[in-house]
Legacy VTK file of the C-alpha trace (Angstrom):
# vtk DataFile Version 3.0
C-alpha trace
ASCII
DATASET POLYDATA
POINTS 106 float
84.910 103.168 115.343
81.930 102.649 113.154
81.722 99.513 111.052
80.507 100.137 107.530
78.782 97.104 106.039
77.941 98.579 102.632
80.245 97.979 99.614
82.455 100.945 98.658
81.270 102.266 95.292
83.664 102.846 92.687
82.686 106.599 92.510
83.414 106.929 96.290
86.737 105.266 95.849
87.758 107.646 93.055
86.560 110.687 95.169
88.811 109.466 97.968
91.613 109.223 95.612
90.933 112.696 94.135
90.925 114.221 97.642
94.325 112.595 98.404
95.770 113.724 95.101
94.608 117.459 95.674
96.059 117.514 99.144
99.314 115.944 98.092
99.682 118.514 95.242
99.668 121.115 97.944
101.886 119.317 100.444
103.971 116.534 98.857
105.174 113.438 100.777
107.081 112.481 102.867
105.267 113.363 105.977
107.383 112.364 109.030
105.908 112.526 112.540
108.115 114.396 114.883
106.593 113.431 118.377
107.599 114.816 121.628
106.528 111.558 123.265
109.210 109.675 121.230
112.120 111.805 122.449
111.883 115.327 123.465
112.365 117.811 120.598
112.016 120.774 122.808
108.765 121.943 121.425
105.475 120.871 119.995
105.017 117.591 118.067
104.552 118.197 114.411
104.746 116.565 110.835
107.936 117.461 109.086
107.217 117.779 105.323
109.949 116.497 102.978
113.185 114.914 103.438
115.326 118.060 104.253
115.303 118.794 108.065
117.230 122.105 107.414
114.139 123.488 105.668
111.177 124.399 107.868
108.378 122.833 106.074
106.137 121.806 108.902
102.517 120.874 109.634
100.997 121.463 113.050
97.592 120.039 114.302
95.559 121.677 117.149
93.142 119.313 118.786
90.461 120.841 121.124
88.153 118.690 123.233
85.508 120.983 124.429
87.349 123.663 126.370
90.499 121.485 126.613
93.203 121.841 124.077
95.819 118.932 123.783
99.305 120.033 123.973
102.686 118.508 123.665
103.908 116.303 125.122
100.712 114.276 125.143
100.386 110.845 123.678
96.830 111.481 122.584
97.945 114.363 120.479
100.793 112.443 119.249
98.589 109.472 118.191
96.535 111.992 115.950
99.769 113.483 114.451
101.173 109.944 113.855
97.928 108.896 112.121
97.851 112.132 109.901
101.496 111.684 109.035
100.977 108.213 107.818
97.665 108.907 106.062
99.039 109.548 102.438
100.935 106.190 102.417
98.101 104.398 104.159
95.372 105.718 101.921
97.438 105.026 98.744
97.971 101.441 99.908
94.416 100.735 101.014
93.204 102.056 97.558
95.571 99.825 95.710
94.649 96.868 97.946
90.866 97.533 97.148
91.626 97.656 93.434
93.711 94.474 93.572
91.025 92.553 95.324
88.431 93.872 93.013
90.329 92.849 89.897
90.649 89.402 91.173
86.805 89.133 91.414
86.182 89.971 87.805
LINES 1 107
106 0 1 2 3 4 5 6 7 8 9 10 11 12 13 14 15 16 17 18 19 20 21 22 23 24 25 26 27 28 29 30 31 32 33 34 35 36 37 38 39 40 41 42 43 44 45 46 47 48 49 50 51 52 53 54 55 56 57 58 59 60 61 62 63 64 65 66 67 68 69 70 71 72 73 74 75 76 77 78 79 80 81 82 83 84 85 86 87 88 89 90 91 92 93 94 95 96 97 98 99 100 101 102 103 104 105
């Protein structure tokens, strides 16, 4: 993972926040990872969208590494799906923490 040493400008922080808001307008949270490696579901790992398991609101992620596609069950694919499923909450918390820390510096 690359380490960025430059401060994050407010304009970039606002753009990150806008991208997240646009995505969440289309696909609202919660995003729940349903992972084959955590207990066979009998299919592919995916992200369940919303709180109602009876409704088929799902997000699938394809990962191609060169000529090879990761397929379930694969812990590498599940790591990516788990990361993406938690991204809305993680991004919101990180933005809030940056704003909190910056407000203490002024």
